[in-house]
N, CA, C, O and the ligand as a Tripos MOL2 file, in Angstrom:
@<TRIPOS>MOLECULE
protein
  257   255    65     0     0
PROTEIN
NO_CHARGES

@<TRIPOS>ATOM
      1 N         -15.7240   93.4000  342.0510 N.3       1 MET1
      2 CA        -15.7300   94.1430  343.3310 C.3       1 MET1
      3 C         -14.3400   94.1100  343.9580 C.2       1 MET1
      4 O         -13.7410   93.0520  344.1500 O.2       1 MET1
      5 N         -13.8710   95.2630  344.2570 N.am      2 ARG2
      6 CA        -12.5570   95.3370  344.9080 C.3       2 ARG2
      7 C         -12.6860   94.9490  346.3720 C.2       2 ARG2
      8 O         -13.7030   95.2070  347.0150 O.2       2 ARG2
      9 N         -11.6620   94.3400  346.8700 N.am      3 LYS3
     10 CA        -11.6530   93.9750  348.2850 C.3       3 LYS3
     11 C         -10.3880   94.4920  348.9340 C.2       3 LYS3
     12 O          -9.3310   94.5950  348.3110 O.2       3 LYS3
     13 N         -10.5340   94.8140  350.2040 N.am      4 CYS4
     14 CA         -9.3540   95.2150  350.9490 C.3       4 CYS4
     15 C          -8.4590   93.9920  351.1280 C.2       4 CYS4
     16 O          -8.9380   92.9460  351.5650 O.2       4 CYS4
     17 N          -7.1830   94.0960  350.8030 N.am      5 PRO5
     18 CA         -6.2850   92.9480  350.9200 C.3       5 PRO5
     19 C          -5.9920   92.5750  352.3700 C.2       5 PRO5
     20 O          -5.4880   91.4870  352.6500 O.2       5 PRO5
     21 N          -6.3090   93.4770  353.2810 N.am      6 LYS6
     22 CA         -5.9920   93.1990  354.6860 C.3       6 LYS6
     23 C          -7.1920   92.6420  355.4380 C.2       6 LYS6
     24 O          -7.0990   91.5850  356.0630 O.2       6 LYS6
     25 N          -8.3320   93.3540  355.3820 N.am      7 CYS7
     26 CA         -9.4960   92.9240  356.1560 C.3       7 CYS7
     27 C         -10.5710   92.3160  355.2690 C.2       7 CYS7
     28 O         -11.6050   91.8730  355.7680 O.2       7 CYS7
     29 N         -10.3390   92.2900  353.9430 N.am      8 ALA8
     30 CA        -11.2560   91.6680  352.9870 C.3       8 ALA8
     31 C         -12.6120   92.3630  352.9340 C.2       8 ALA8
     32 O         -13.5790   91.7870  352.4370 O.2       8 ALA8
     33 N         -12.6940   93.5630  353.4280 N.am      9 ALA9
     34 CA        -13.9410   94.3090  353.3410 C.3       9 ALA9
     35 C         -14.1740   94.7170  351.8940 C.2       9 ALA9
     36 O         -13.2320   94.9930  351.1520 O.2       9 ALA9
     37 N         -15.4290   94.7500  351.5110 N.am     10 ARG10
     38 CA        -15.7380   95.1590  350.1520 C.3      10 ARG10
     39 C         -15.5200   96.6490  350.0070 C.2      10 ARG10
     40 O         -15.8960   97.4390  350.8730 O.2      10 ARG10
     41 N         -14.9130   97.0130  348.9090 N.am     11 LEU11
     42 CA        -14.6820   98.4230  348.6360 C.3      11 LEU11
     43 C         -15.4640   98.8000  347.3940 C.2      11 LEU11
     44 O         -15.5110   98.0460  346.4220 O.2      11 LEU11
     45 N         -16.0630   99.9450  347.4330 N.am     12 SER12
     46 CA        -16.7940  100.4110  346.2620 C.3      12 SER12
     47 C         -15.8310  100.5910  345.0930 C.2      12 SER12
     48 O         -14.7310  101.1180  345.2630 O.2      12 SER12
     49 N         -16.2460  100.1520  343.9120 N.am     13 PRO13
     50 CA        -15.3880  100.3600  342.7440 C.3      13 PRO13
     51 C         -15.1960  101.8390  342.4460 C.2      13 PRO13
     52 O         -14.2990  102.2270  341.6970 O.2      13 PRO13
     53 N         -16.0460  102.6490  343.0380 N.am     14 LEU14
     54 CA        -15.9460  104.0960  342.8200 C.3      14 LEU14
     55 C         -15.0760  104.7550  343.8800 C.2      14 LEU14
     56 O         -14.8270  105.9600  343.8470 O.2      14 LEU14
     57 N         -14.6260  103.9460  344.8060 N.am     15 TYR15
     58 CA        -13.7830  104.5030  345.8640 C.3      15 TYR15
     59 C         -12.3210  104.3410  345.4780 C.2      15 TYR15
     60 O         -11.8070  103.2270  345.3840 O.2      15 TYR15
     61 N         -11.6770  105.4480  345.2610 N.am     16 PHE16
     62 CA        -10.2850  105.3800  344.8130 C.3      16 PHE16
     63 C          -9.3260  105.9280  345.8460 C.2      16 PHE16
     64 O          -8.2090  106.3350  345.5270 O.2      16 PHE16
     65 N          -9.7690  105.9330  347.0670 N.am     17 GLY17
     66 CA         -8.9030  106.4060  348.1420 C.3      17 GLY17
     67 C          -7.7200  105.4820  348.3360 C.2      17 GLY17
     68 O          -7.7340  104.3420  347.8720 O.2      17 GLY17
     69 N          -6.7200  105.9550  349.0050 N.am     18 ALA18
     70 CA         -5.5010  105.1840  349.1770 C.3      18 ALA18
     71 C          -5.5480  104.3000  350.4110 C.2      18 ALA18
     72 O          -4.6680  103.4620  350.6070 O.2      18 ALA18
     73 N          -6.5690  104.4790  351.2490 N.am     19 ALA19
     74 CA         -6.6250  103.6880  352.4720 C.3      19 ALA19
     75 C          -7.9960  103.0380  352.6120 C.2      19 ALA19
     76 O          -9.0080  103.6280  352.2310 O.2      19 ALA19
     77 N          -8.0310  101.8280  353.1580 N.am     20 CYS20
     78 CA         -9.2850  101.1200  353.3920 C.3      20 CYS20
     79 C         -10.1230  101.8980  354.3940 C.2      20 CYS20
     80 O          -9.6210  102.3850  355.4070 O.2      20 CYS20
     81 N         -11.4100  102.0030  354.0880 N.am     21 ARG21
     82 CA        -12.3000  102.7350  354.9840 C.3      21 ARG21
     83 C         -12.5290  101.9680  356.2790 C.2      21 ARG21
     84 O         -12.8680  102.5630  357.3020 O.2      21 ARG21
     85 N         -12.3510  100.6780  356.2410 N.am     22 HIS22
     86 CA        -12.7080   99.8470  357.3900 C.3      22 HIS22
     87 C         -11.5330   99.6460  358.3470 C.2      22 HIS22
     88 O         -11.6880   99.7700  359.5620 O.2      22 HIS22
     89 N         -10.3770   99.3420  357.8020 N.am     23 CYS23
     90 CA         -9.2540   99.0450  358.6980 C.3      23 CYS23
     91 C          -8.1110  100.0310  358.5210 C.2      23 CYS23
     92 O          -7.1570  100.0230  359.2980 O.2      23 CYS23
     93 N          -8.2010  100.8710  357.5130 N.am     24 GLY24
     94 CA         -7.1680  101.8770  357.3360 C.3      24 GLY24
     95 C          -5.9220  101.3730  356.6360 C.2      24 GLY24
     96 O          -4.9120  102.0750  356.5840 O.2      24 GLY24
     97 N          -5.9810  100.1560  356.0940 N.am     25 ALA25
     98 CA         -4.8250   99.6140  355.3970 C.3      25 ALA25
     99 C          -4.4920  100.4780  354.1830 C.2      25 ALA25
    100 O          -5.3820  101.0110  353.5200 O.2      25 ALA25
    101 N          -3.2300  100.6020  353.9130 N.am     26 ASP26
    102 CA         -2.7900  101.3930  352.7700 C.3      26 ASP26
    103 C          -2.9740  100.5580  351.5070 C.2      26 ASP26
    104 O          -2.1740   99.6660  351.2220 O.2      26 ASP26
    105 N          -4.0140  100.8450  350.7640 N.am     27 LEU27
    106 CA         -4.3480  100.0270  349.5950 C.3      27 LEU27
    107 C          -3.2960  100.1340  348.4990 C.2      27 LEU27
    108 O          -2.9480   99.1350  347.8700 O.2      27 LEU27
    109 N          -2.8080  101.3010  348.2770 N.am     28 LEU28
    110 CA         -1.8160  101.4880  347.2220 C.3      28 LEU28
    111 C          -0.5680  100.6800  347.5380 C.2      28 LEU28
    112 O           0.0050  100.0310  346.6620 O.2      28 LEU28
    113 N          -0.1620  100.7260  348.7760 N.am     29 TYR29
    114 CA          1.0390   99.9900  349.1650 C.3      29 TYR29
    115 C           0.8090   98.4940  349.0140 C.2      29 TYR29
    116 O           1.6610   97.7750  348.4900 O.2      29 TYR29
    117 N          -0.3500   98.0300  349.4770 N.am     30 TYR30
    118 CA         -0.6320   96.5930  349.4020 C.3      30 TYR30
    119 C          -0.5930   96.1030  347.9620 C.2      30 TYR30
    120 O           0.0410   95.0980  347.6420 O.2      30 TYR30
    121 N          -1.2880   96.8420  347.1050 N.am     31 HIS31
    122 CA         -1.3500   96.4010  345.7130 C.3      31 HIS31
    123 C           0.0100   96.4880  345.0500 C.2      31 HIS31
    124 O           0.4160   95.5990  344.3020 O.2      31 HIS31
    125 N           0.6960   97.5610  345.3350 N.am     32 PHE32
    126 CA          2.0140   97.7610  344.7410 C.3      32 PHE32
    127 C           2.9500   96.6350  345.1520 C.2      32 PHE32
    128 O           3.6700   96.0720  344.3280 O.2      32 PHE32
    129 N           2.9270   96.3200  346.4370 N.am     33 ASP33
    130 CA          3.7940   95.2870  346.9790 C.3      33 ASP33
    131 C           3.5030   93.9380  346.3230 C.2      33 ASP33
    132 O           4.4140   93.2000  345.9470 O.2      33 ASP33
    133 N           2.2130   93.6390  346.1970 N.am     34 GLU34
    134 CA          1.7980   92.3800  345.6180 C.3      34 GLU34
    135 C           2.2730   92.2610  344.1730 C.2      34 GLU34
    136 O           2.8030   91.2340  343.7510 O.2      34 GLU34
    137 N           2.0650   93.3360  343.4390 N.am     35 ARG35
    138 CA          2.4410   93.3420  342.0310 C.3      35 ARG35
    139 C           3.9550   93.1880  341.8870 C.2      35 ARG35
    140 O           4.4500   92.4620  341.0240 O.2      35 ARG35
    141 N           4.6550   93.8800  342.7410 N.am     36 LEU36
    142 CA          6.1140   93.8490  342.6930 C.3      36 LEU36
    143 C           6.6120   92.4210  342.9160 C.2      36 LEU36
    144 O           7.5340   91.9590  342.2450 O.2      36 LEU36
    145 N           5.9900   91.7410  343.8610 N.am     37 GLU37
    146 CA          6.3890   90.3800  344.1760 C.3      37 GLU37
    147 C           6.1010   89.4460  343.0080 C.2      37 GLU37
    148 O           6.9080   88.5790  342.6720 O.2      37 GLU37
    149 N           4.9320   89.6380  342.3940 N.am     38 GLN38
    150 CA          4.5750   88.8090  341.2480 C.3      38 GLN38
    151 C           5.5590   89.0350  340.1060 C.2      38 GLN38
    152 O           5.9940   88.0890  339.4500 O.2      38 GLN38
    153 N           5.8970   90.2740  339.8830 N.am     39 ASP39
    154 CA          6.8390   90.5930  338.8180 C.3      39 ASP39
    155 C           8.1940   89.9520  339.0920 C.2      39 ASP39
    156 O           8.8380   89.4220  338.1860 O.2      39 ASP39
    157 N           8.6080   90.0060  340.3310 N.am     40 ALA40
    158 CA          9.9060   89.4480  340.6990 C.3      40 ALA40
    159 C           9.9040   87.9380  340.4930 C.2      40 ALA40
    160 O          10.8850   87.3700  340.0110 O.2      40 ALA40
    161 N           8.8130   87.2970  340.8560 N.am     41 GLN41
    162 CA          8.7210   85.8530  340.6790 C.3      41 GLN41
    163 C           8.7180   85.4930  339.2090 C.2      41 GLN41
    164 O           9.3650   84.5300  338.7980 O.2      41 GLN41
    165 N           7.9930   86.2620  338.4190 N.am     42 LYS42
    166 CA          7.9350   86.0190  336.9850 C.3      42 LYS42
    167 C           9.3160   86.1780  336.3680 C.2      42 LYS42
    168 O           9.7500   85.3640  335.5530 O.2      42 LYS42
    169 N           9.9850   87.2280  336.7680 N.am     43 ALA43
    170 CA         11.3060   87.5130  336.2250 C.3      43 ALA43
    171 C          12.2850   86.4070  336.6070 C.2      43 ALA43
    172 O          13.1220   86.0040  335.7990 O.2      43 ALA43
    173 N          12.1770   85.9280  337.8190 N.am     44 ALA44
    174 CA         13.0760   84.8690  338.2830 C.3      44 ALA44
    175 C          12.8160   83.5900  337.5080 C.2      44 ALA44
    176 O          13.7540   82.8940  337.1180 O.2      44 ALA44
    177 N          11.5470   83.2790  337.2830 N.am     45 ALA45
    178 CA         11.1930   82.0740  336.5430 C.3      45 ALA45
    179 C          11.7050   82.1710  335.1140 C.2      45 ALA45
    180 O          12.2220   81.2020  334.5580 O.2      45 ALA45
    181 N          11.5560   83.3390  334.5360 N.am     46 GLN46
    182 CA         12.0040   83.5590  333.1670 C.3      46 GLN46
    183 C          13.5200   83.4220  333.0810 C.2      46 GLN46
    184 O          14.0450   82.7980  332.1580 O.2      46 GLN46
    185 N          14.1980   83.9940  334.0240 N.am     47 GLU47
    186 CA         15.6500   83.9330  334.0630 C.3      47 GLU47
    187 C          16.1310   82.4870  334.1600 C.2      47 GLU47
    188 O          17.1010   82.0920  333.5130 O.2      47 GLU47
    189 N          15.4320   81.7110  334.9770 N.am     48 GLU48
    190 CA         15.8090   80.3190  335.1460 C.3      48 GLU48
    191 C          15.6380   79.5590  333.8460 C.2      48 GLU48
    192 O          16.4800   78.7390  333.4820 O.2      48 GLU48
    193 N          14.5490   79.8310  333.1480 N.am     49 LYS49
    194 CA         14.2910   79.1740  331.8620 C.3      49 LYS49
    195 C          15.3990   79.4890  330.8770 C.2      49 LYS49
    196 O          15.9170   78.6040  330.1950 O.2      49 LYS49
    197 N          15.7510   80.7510  330.8130 N.am     50 VAL50
    198 CA         16.7820   81.1820  329.8760 C.3      50 VAL50
    199 C          18.1120   80.5140  330.2050 C.2      50 VAL50
    200 O          18.8280   80.0440  329.3210 O.2      50 VAL50
    201 N          18.4220   80.4840  331.4990 N.am     51 GLN51
    202 CA         19.6830   79.8730  331.9110 C.3      51 GLN51
    203 C          19.7240   78.3840  331.5520 C.2      51 GLN51
    204 O          20.7460   77.8690  331.0990 O.2      51 GLN51
    205 N          18.6030   77.7120  331.7640 N.am     52 ARG52
    206 CA         18.5300   76.2810  331.4540 C.3      52 ARG52
    207 C          18.7200   76.0470  329.9600 C.2      52 ARG52
    208 O          19.4110   75.1200  329.5380 O.2      52 ARG52
    209 N          18.0840   76.9180  329.1710 N.am     53 LEU53
    210 CA         18.1750   76.8170  327.7220 C.3      53 LEU53
    211 C          19.6150   77.0360  327.2710 C.2      53 LEU53
    212 O          20.1260   76.3130  326.4150 O.2      53 LEU53
    213 N          20.2500   78.0200  327.8460 N.am     54 LEU54
    214 CA         21.6140   78.3490  327.4570 C.3      54 LEU54
    215 C          22.5720   77.2130  327.7850 C.2      54 LEU54
    216 O          23.5140   76.9470  327.0390 O.2      54 LEU54
    217 N          22.3230   76.5450  328.9100 N.am     55 ARG55
    218 CA         23.1940   75.4510  329.3200 C.3      55 ARG55
    219 C          23.0950   74.2760  328.3520 C.2      55 ARG55
    220 O          24.0470   73.5120  328.1890 O.2      55 ARG55
    221 N          21.9360   74.1410  327.7120 N.am     56 ARG56
    222 CA         21.7400   73.0320  326.7790 C.3      56 ARG56
    223 C          22.3900   73.3040  325.4310 C.2      56 ARG56
    224 O          22.7280   72.3730  324.7000 O.2      56 ARG56
    225 N          22.5610   74.5490  325.1110 N.am     57 LEU57
    226 CA         23.1260   74.8910  323.8170 C.3      57 LEU57
    227 C          24.6210   74.6000  323.8220 C.2      57 LEU57
    228 O          25.3050   74.8000  324.8260 O.2      57 LEU57
    229 N          25.1150   74.1250  322.6820 N.am     58 PRO58
    230 CA         26.5680   73.8990  322.5980 C.3      58 PRO58
    231 C          27.2940   75.2370  322.6840 C.2      58 PRO58
    232 O          26.8890   76.2220  322.0660 O.2      58 PRO58
    233 N          28.3480   75.2520  323.4450 N.am     59 LEU59
    234 CA         29.0930   76.5060  323.6040 C.3      59 LEU59
    235 C          30.0750   76.6750  322.4560 C.2      59 LEU59
    236 O          30.8490   75.7780  322.1230 O.2      59 LEU59
    237 N          30.0130   77.8460  321.8750 N.am     60 ARG60
    238 CA         30.8990   78.1080  320.7350 C.3      60 ARG60
    239 C          31.8040   79.2950  320.9980 C.2      60 ARG60
    240 O          32.4140   79.8610  320.0900 O.2      60 ARG60
    241 N          31.8710   79.6480  322.2570 N.am     61 ARG61
    242 CA         32.6300   80.8690  322.5760 C.3      61 ARG61
    243 C          34.1090   80.7240  322.2180 C.2      61 ARG61
    244 O          34.7630   81.6960  321.8400 O.2      61 ARG61
    245 N          34.6340   79.4860  322.3440 N.am     62 ASN62
    246 CA         36.0710   79.2900  322.1490 C.3      62 ASN62
    247 C          36.5120   79.5270  320.7060 C.2      62 ASN62
    248 O          37.6610   79.8880  320.4500 O.2      62 ASN62
    249 N          35.5920   79.3200  319.7720 N.am     63 LYS63
    250 CA         35.9760   79.4370  318.3750 C.3      63 LYS63
    251 C          35.9910   80.8750  317.8690 C.2      63 LYS63
    252 O          36.5300   81.1750  316.8040 O.2      63 LYS63
    253 N          35.3800   81.7620  318.6680 N.am     64 GLN64
    254 CA         35.2780   83.1390  318.1820 C.3      64 GLN64
    255 C          36.4970   83.9430  318.5850 C.2      64 GLN64
    256 O          36.5890   85.1270  318.2630 O.2      64 GLN64
    257 ZN         -9.4420   96.9530  355.2410 Zn       65 ZN65
@<TRIPOS>BOND
     1     1     2 1
     2     2     3 1
     3     3     4 2
     4     3     5 am
     5     5     6 1
     6     6     7 1
     7     7     8 2
     8     7     9 am
     9     9    10 1
    10    10    11 1
    11    11    12 2
    12    11    13 am
    13    13    14 1
    14    14    15 1
    15    15    16 2
    16    15    17 am
    17    17    18 1
    18    18    19 1
    19    19    20 2
    20    19    21 am
    21    21    22 1
    22    22    23 1
    23    23    24 2
    24    23    25 am
    25    25    26 1
    26    26    27 1
    27    27    28 2
    28    27    29 am
    29    29    30 1
    30    30    31 1
    31    31    32 2
    32    31    33 am
    33    33    34 1
    34    34    35 1
    35    35    36 2
    36    35    37 am
    37    37    38 1
    38    38    39 1
    39    39    40 2
    40    39    41 am
    41    41    42 1
    42    42    43 1
    43    43    44 2
    44    43    45 am
    45    45    46 1
    46    46    47 1
    47    47    48 2
    48    47    49 am
    49    49    50 1
    50    50    51 1
    51    51    52 2
    52    51    53 am
    53    53    54 1
    54    54    55 1
    55    55    56 2
    56    55    57 am
    57    57    58 1
    58    58    59 1
    59    59    60 2
    60    59    61 am
    61    61    62 1
    62    62    63 1
    63    63    64 2
    64    63    65 am
    65    65    66 1
    66    66    67 1
    67    67    68 2
    68    67    69 am
    69    69    70 1
    70    70    71 1
    71    71    72 2
    72    71    73 am
    73    73    74 1
    74    74    75 1
    75    75    76 2
    76    75    77 am
    77    77    78 1
    78    78    79 1
    79    79    80 2
    80    79    81 am
    81    81    82 1
    82    82    83 1
    83    83    84 2
    84    83    85 am
    85    85    86 1
    86    86    87 1
    87    87    88 2
    88    87    89 am
    89    89    90 1
    90    90    91 1
    91    91    92 2
    92    91    93 am
    93    93    94 1
    94    94    95 1
    95    95    96 2
    96    95    97 am
    97    97    98 1
    98    98    99 1
    99    99   100 2
   100    99   101 am
   101   101   102 1
   102   102   103 1
   103   103   104 2
   104   103   105 am
   105   105   106 1
   106   106   107 1
   107   107   108 2
   108   107   109 am
   109   109   110 1
   110   110   111 1
   111   111   112 2
   112   111   113 am
   113   113   114 1
   114   114   115 1
   115   115   116 2
   116   115   117 am
   117   117   118 1
   118   118   119 1
   119   119   120 2
   120   119   121 am
   121   121   122 1
   122   122   123 1
   123   123   124 2
   124   123   125 am
   125   125   126 1
   126   126   127 1
   127   127   128 2
   128   127   129 am
   129   129   130 1
   130   130   131 1
   131   131   132 2
   132   131   133 am
   133   133   134 1
   134   134   135 1
   135   135   136 2
   136   135   137 am
   137   137   138 1
   138   138   139 1
   139   139   140 2
   140   139   141 am
   141   141   142 1
   142   142   143 1
   143   143   144 2
   144   143   145 am
   145   145   146 1
   146   146   147 1
   147   147   148 2
   148   147   149 am
   149   149   150 1
   150   150   151 1
   151   151   152 2
   152   151   153 am
   153   153   154 1
   154   154   155 1
   155   155   156 2
   156   155   157 am
   157   157   158 1
   158   158   159 1
   159   159   160 2
   160   159   161 am
   161   161   162 1
   162   162   163 1
   163   163   164 2
   164   163   165 am
   165   165   166 1
   166   166   167 1
   167   167   168 2
   168   167   169 am
   169   169   170 1
   170   170   171 1
   171   171   172 2
   172   171   173 am
   173   173   174 1
   174   174   175 1
   175   175   176 2
   176   175   177 am
   177   177   178 1
   178   178   179 1
   179   179   180 2
   180   179   181 am
   181   181   182 1
   182   182   183 1
   183   183   184 2
   184   183   185 am
   185   185   186 1
   186   186   187 1
   187   187   188 2
   188   187   189 am
   189   189   190 1
   190   190   191 1
   191   191   192 2
   192   191   193 am
   193   193   194 1
   194   194   195 1
   195   195   196 2
   196   195   197 am
   197   197   198 1
   198   198   199 1
   199   199   200 2
   200   199   201 am
   201   201   202 1
   202   202   203 1
   203   203   204 2
   204   203   205 am
   205   205   206 1
   206   206   207 1
   207   207   208 2
   208   207   209 am
   209   209   210 1
   210   210   211 1
   211   211   212 2
   212   211   213 am
   213   213   214 1
   214   214   215 1
   215   215   216 2
   216   215   217 am
   217   217   218 1
   218   218   219 1
   219   219   220 2
   220   219   221 am
   221   221   222 1
   222   222   223 1
   223   223   224 2
   224   223   225 am
   225   225   226 1
   226   226   227 1
   227   227   228 2
   228   227   229 am
   229   229   230 1
   230   230   231 1
   231   231   232 2
   232   231   233 am
   233   233   234 1
   234   234   235 1
   235   235   236 2
   236   235   237 am
   237   237   238 1
   238   238   239 1
   239   239   240 2
   240   239   241 am
   241   241   242 1
   242   242   243 1
   243   243   244 2
   244   243   245 am
   245   245   246 1
   246   246   247 1
   247   247   248 2
   248   247   249 am
   249   249   250 1
   250   250   251 1
   251   251   252 2
   252   251   253 am
   253   253   254 1
   254   254   255 1
   255   255   256 2
@<TRIPOS>SUBSTRUCTURE
     1 MET1         2 RESIDUE 1 A MET
     2 ARG2         6 RESIDUE 1 A ARG
     3 LYS3        10 RESIDUE 1 A LYS
     4 CYS4        14 RESIDUE 1 A CYS
     5 PRO5        18 RESIDUE 1 A PRO
     6 LYS6        22 RESIDUE 1 A LYS
     7 CYS7        26 RESIDUE 1 A CYS
     8 ALA8        30 RESIDUE 1 A ALA
     9 ALA9        34 RESIDUE 1 A ALA
    10 ARG10       38 RESIDUE 1 A ARG
    11 LEU11       42 RESIDUE 1 A LEU
    12 SER12       46 RESIDUE 1 A SER
    13 PRO13       50 RESIDUE 1 A PRO
    14 LEU14       54 RESIDUE 1 A LEU
    15 TYR15       58 RESIDUE 1 A TYR
    16 PHE16       62 RESIDUE 1 A PHE
    17 GLY17       66 RESIDUE 1 A GLY
    18 ALA18       70 RESIDUE 1 A ALA
    19 ALA19       74 RESIDUE 1 A ALA
    20 CYS20       78 RESIDUE 1 A CYS
    21 ARG21       82 RESIDUE 1 A ARG
    22 HIS22       86 RESIDUE 1 A HIS
    23 CYS23       90 RESIDUE 1 A CYS
    24 GLY24       94 RESIDUE 1 A GLY
    25 ALA25       98 RESIDUE 1 A ALA
    26 ASP26      102 RESIDUE 1 A ASP
    27 LEU27      106 RESIDUE 1 A LEU
    28 LEU28      110 RESIDUE 1 A LEU
    29 TYR29      114 RESIDUE 1 A TYR
    30 TYR30      118 RESIDUE 1 A TYR
    31 HIS31      122 RESIDUE 1 A HIS
    32 PHE32      126 RESIDUE 1 A PHE
    33 ASP33      130 RESIDUE 1 A ASP
    34 GLU34      134 RESIDUE 1 A GLU
    35 ARG35      138 RESIDUE 1 A ARG
    36 LEU36      142 RESIDUE 1 A LEU
    37 GLU37      146 RESIDUE 1 A GLU
    38 GLN38      150 RESIDUE 1 A GLN
    39 ASP39      154 RESIDUE 1 A ASP
    40 ALA40      158 RESIDUE 1 A ALA
    41 GLN41      162 RESIDUE 1 A GLN
    42 LYS42      166 RESIDUE 1 A LYS
    43 ALA43      170 RESIDUE 1 A ALA
    44 ALA44      174 RESIDUE 1 A ALA
    45 ALA45      178 RESIDUE 1 A ALA
    46 GLN46      182 RESIDUE 1 A GLN
    47 GLU47      186 RESIDUE 1 A GLU
    48 GLU48      190 RESIDUE 1 A GLU
    49 LYS49      194 RESIDUE 1 A LYS
    50 VAL50      198 RESIDUE 1 A VAL
    51 GLN51      202 RESIDUE 1 A GLN
    52 ARG52      206 RESIDUE 1 A ARG
    53 LEU53      210 RESIDUE 1 A LEU
    54 LEU54      214 RESIDUE 1 A LEU
    55 ARG55      218 RESIDUE 1 A ARG
    56 ARG56      222 RESIDUE 1 A ARG
    57 LEU57      226 RESIDUE 1 A LEU
    58 PRO58      230 RESIDUE 1 A PRO
    59 LEU59      234 RESIDUE 1 A LEU
    60 ARG60      238 RESIDUE 1 A ARG
    61 ARG61      242 RESIDUE 1 A ARG
    62 ASN62      246 RESIDUE 1 A ASN
    63 LYS63      250 RESIDUE 1 A LYS
    64 GLN64      254 RESIDUE 1 A GLN
    65 ZN65       257 GROUP 0 **** ****
């Protein structure tokens, strides 16, 4: 069951409107924003892992 991210009202799974029927929240924006934030956090975590890994590797740039 889908829920409104703002007022937590239940939304019909068959309702694909862009705004909550109860509070008028922009559902597309809310979901998009949430996803974007999750992606950004994931990307940042991944970047940190890569950077940490690279720092552990012996640097061979000078020999090339
Ligand atoms: Zn709502």
